[in-house]
C-alpha positions as a printed Julia matrix, in Angstrom:
283×3 Matrix{Float64}:
 26.26  83.92   10.66
 26.33  82.29   14.55
 26.89  84.26   17.3
 28.59  81.51   19.1
 32.47  82.41   19.69
 35.09  80.85   18.07
 36.74  78.19   20.57
 39.93  77.81   18.45
 42.79  80.61   18.89
 43.04  80.92   15.17
 40.92  83.4    13.71
 38.29  82.51   11.2
 36.9   83.94    8.1
 33.28  84.34    9.03
 31.86  81.33    7.42
 30.03  78.93    9.64
 28.09  75.78    8.39
 25.41  74.28   10.46
 26.51  76.05   13.63
 29.8   73.88   13.81
 31.84  73.97   11.16
 34.14  77.11   10.68
 36.65  77.94    8.01
 39.69  79.0    10.04
 42.72  80.76    8.8
 45.24  78.42    9.65
 48.43  78.5     7.47
 49.03  74.88    5.89
 51.45  72.69    7.31
 55.28  73.33    6.47
 56.01  70.06    4.72
 52.77  70.84    2.46
 54.11  74.12    1.73
 57.68  72.89    0.78
 56.16  70.45   -1.13
 54.09  73.25   -3.05
 57.27  75.36   -3.74
 59.02  72.3    -4.84
 56.34  71.47   -7.47
 56.6   75.25   -8.92
 60.22  75.04   -9.16
 59.89  71.41  -11.05
 57.3   73.23  -13.55
 60.03  75.79  -14.23
 62.65  73.27  -14.82
 60.39  71.32  -16.92
 59.6   74.72  -19.05
 63.15  75.15  -19.36
 64.54  71.69  -20.83
 61.35  70.42  -22.3
 58.75  71.86  -25.07
 56.08  73.26  -23.09
 54.88  76.9   -24.23
 52.81  77.06  -27.6
 53.49  80.23  -29.76
 51.65  81.45  -32.64
 53.32  79.03  -35.48
 55.54  76.72  -33.3
 56.55  76.24  -29.52
 59.47  76.6   -26.96
 62.1   74.05  -27.79
 63.54  73.37  -24.62
 67.29  72.67  -23.97
 67.08  68.99  -24.85
 64.91  69.51  -27.92
 62.72  66.32  -27.17
 59.61  65.3   -28.93
 57.57  62.25  -28.39
 57.91  62.05  -32.43
 61.59  61.85  -32.45
 61.77  59.55  -29.42
 59.21  57.12  -31.43
 61.54  57.55  -34.35
 64.67  56.58  -32.98
 62.9   53.68  -30.92
 61.35  52.27  -34.28
 65.03  52.76  -35.9
 66.54  50.4   -33.04
 63.68  47.79  -34.04
 64.21  48.06  -37.76
 67.69  47.32  -37.31
 67.11  43.87  -35.47
 64.46  43.06  -38.09
 66.97  44.11  -40.88
 68.67  40.28  -40.31
 65.31  38.68  -41.53
 63.55  41.27  -43.49
 66.42  41.81  -45.9
 66.23  38.21  -47.36
 62.36  38.14  -47.44
 63.1   40.79  -50.17
 64.4   38.59  -52.68
 63.03  35.21  -51.76
 60.28  33.34  -53.06
 57.33  32.33  -50.44
 58.46  28.89  -51.22
 61.74  29.69  -50.24
 61.03  31.45  -47.43
 58.52  28.56  -45.94
 61.54  26.38  -46.63
 64.08  28.06  -44.42
 62.97  27.03  -40.84
 64.26  30.3   -39.26
 62.81  32.52  -41.64
 59.32  31.05  -41.58
 59.57  31.16  -37.96
 60.11  34.86  -37.91
 57.69  35.38  -40.75
 54.75  33.27  -38.39
 55.58  35.72  -35.52
 55.78  38.87  -37.33
 53.04  38.48  -39.76
 50.32  38.05  -37.28
 49.77  41.88  -37.41
 49.62  42.03  -40.92
 46.88  39.2   -41.09
 44.99  40.84  -38.24
 44.82  44.17  -40.42
 43.7   42.7   -43.58
 42.27  39.35  -43.24
 40.77  38.76  -39.59
 37.87  40.87  -40.55
 36.75  37.93  -42.81
 38.42  35.16  -41.48
 38.75  35.35  -37.82
 41.62  36.6   -35.82
 42.74  33.14  -35.43
 41.58  31.91  -39.15
 38.48  30.41  -37.64
 36.55  31.69  -40.07
 33.04  33.61  -40.04
 29.71  33.21  -41.19
 30.14  32.88  -45.1
 33.87  32.98  -45.16
 36.31  29.65  -45.14
 38.05  28.61  -42.47
 41.75  29.09  -43.17
 43.04  27.07  -39.99
 42.24  23.65  -41.41
 43.67  21.65  -44.27
 40.55  21.99  -46.41
 41.37  24.25  -49.2
 39.02  25.44  -52.0
 41.65  26.62  -54.32
 44.46  24.18  -53.18
 46.89  24.7   -50.05
 50.32  24.91  -51.92
 52.3   27.93  -51.05
 51.63  28.98  -54.61
 47.81  28.74  -54.9
 47.76  30.54  -51.15
 50.07  33.53  -52.6
 47.63  33.48  -55.74
 44.98  33.93  -53.97
 45.78  36.9   -51.89
 47.33  38.39  -54.98
 44.66  38.16  -57.46
 41.82  37.31  -55.23
 38.92  35.03  -55.77
 35.63  35.34  -57.58
 34.15  31.78  -57.67
 31.19  30.75  -59.55
 28.39  28.17  -59.36
 25.38  28.26  -61.5
 21.98  28.42  -59.9
 19.62  24.85  -60.5
 16.06  25.67  -60.21
 15.13  21.82  -59.56
 11.68  20.92  -57.93
 11.37  20.64  -54.19
 11.35  16.68  -54.57
 14.97  17.22  -56.24
 16.5   19.38  -54.26
 15.85  17.09  -51.27
 17.16  14.06  -52.85
 20.2   16.16  -54.24
 20.88  17.88  -50.73
 20.25  14.53  -48.59
 23.2   12.82  -51.03
 25.4   15.89  -50.37
 24.76  15.84  -46.31
 25.52  12.31  -46.4
 28.74  12.98  -47.8
 28.0   10.87  -51.05
 26.77  13.06  -53.64
 28.03  10.78  -56.53
 25.18   8.16  -55.47
 22.59  10.4   -56.52
 21.92  10.59  -60.36
 21.12  14.36  -60.24
 24.64  15.04  -59.37
 26.22  13.1   -62.62
 26.01  14.73  -66.35
 22.87  15.14  -68.48
 20.51  14.06  -69.14
 19.74  12.16  -66.24
 22.07  14.58  -64.23
 22.48  18.48  -63.6
 26.05  18.89  -64.23
 27.29  18.96  -60.81
 30.11  16.57  -61.32
 31.88  19.04  -64.25
 32.79  21.01  -61.43
 32.91  19.1   -58.03
 34.43  15.93  -59.98
 32.38  12.58  -60.41
 33.27  11.56  -56.77
 32.52  14.91  -55.57
 35.68  15.62  -54.02
 36.15  18.98  -55.56
 38.57  20.64  -57.84
 41.08  23.26  -56.8
 41.4   24.72  -60.49
 37.85  25.86  -60.19
 37.17  26.48  -56.74
 34.67  24.04  -56.25
 34.24  22.49  -52.83
 34.73  19.1   -51.6
 31.17  17.67  -50.89
 32.09  14.51  -49.48
 33.44  15.95  -46.12
 31.79  17.67  -43.28
 33.29  20.96  -43.76
 30.64  23.76  -45.36
 31.48  26.51  -47.03
 28.27  28.31  -45.96
 27.83  27.14  -42.43
 24.1   27.16  -40.95
 21.89  25.79  -37.82
 20.06  24.07  -40.57
 22.65  22.52  -42.64
 20.23  20.91  -45.3
 18.14  23.72  -46.13
 21.47  25.79  -46.53
 22.52  23.23  -49.03
 19.47  23.27  -50.61
 19.62  27.29  -51.1
 23.0   26.97  -52.44
 21.77  24.47  -55.08
 18.73  26.7   -55.91
 20.34  29.7   -56.34
 24.03  29.42  -56.9
 27.17  31.44  -55.99
 27.85  34.97  -57.27
 24.94  34.41  -59.91
 24.41  38.1   -61.4
 21.07  39.47  -61.03
 20.05  36.85  -58.41
 19.67  38.68  -55.38
 19.46  35.55  -53.37
 22.82  33.92  -54.78
 25.47  33.47  -52.45
 28.01  36.34  -52.06
 31.44  34.66  -51.96
 33.91  37.3   -53.5
 37.56  37.53  -52.22
 39.43  40.86  -52.97
 42.99  40.78  -54.21
 45.84  42.56  -52.21
 48.01  42.98  -55.01
 48.47  45.53  -57.58
 49.55  48.23  -54.71
 47.34  47.46  -51.81
 50.28  45.18  -50.18
 53.85  44.74  -51.23
 55.06  42.05  -52.68
 57.0   41.09  -49.47
 53.9   41.82  -47.45
 52.0   39.12  -49.87
 54.66  36.59  -49.55
 54.6   36.91  -45.59
 50.87  36.43  -45.57
 51.13  33.37  -47.53
 53.66  31.89  -45.21
 51.79  32.65  -42.45
 48.3   31.04  -43.71
 50.25  27.95  -45.2
 51.56  27.52  -41.82
 48.31  28.07  -39.85
 45.99  25.9   -41.62
 48.99  23.04  -42.36
 48.93  24.17  -45.8
 49.76  21.41  -48.53
């Protein structure tokens, strides 16, 4: 402890740092003490009117009997009451009828965004822009058709397409892939029916524009189910190994799970169908 005398009128505690800094015993300012006592009073008031003290199997309830859960339920009830005007009709209407009603369709487009985010965005993107290996939903190109009925069926039952593998020679793969990349697959004899062709036209149509009933892609446009930096090599890979071919580890995996059967309610599925239809300009 320093031997220097305390130059202040108030006594100190005897703690001195660096011979210059002393800890005095001055009382806090009156305004600070008043604030301190007021805060103590507020604590007492809070404990009296709100839940505050945990007990063995419960807690003090407070004079207001307030809980955050109760407040949440009250607020939710207010929201549900406002939604009821739109939600009640949806339970009895088909997806096509909802789509035909501008007010309800607009409500569904706004309210189903969360439903889409929770169930669809992980694969198809938050705006329906698609992800690697998953279809784009915000355009007007549809593997299984873009009618409201087809979209509702896709959501309800899921989709599990199938394309057989075609183990062609490298020269044949190049010829067929080049014709598909050029948007004119029907110009390549291999695209047609046996014996000259490999039967691609049976699913993709003689003109190569696809068949919704089979989920066969349109091969005449520049929209690709499996996007890649080298699209030509990607097309060759799909031709050679197919889609969802059992036992082929290199086959494309293209499965959409079903959301019917209890995963989502019928009303939620109809709302999603309308949302997706409007998202991509359905047919």
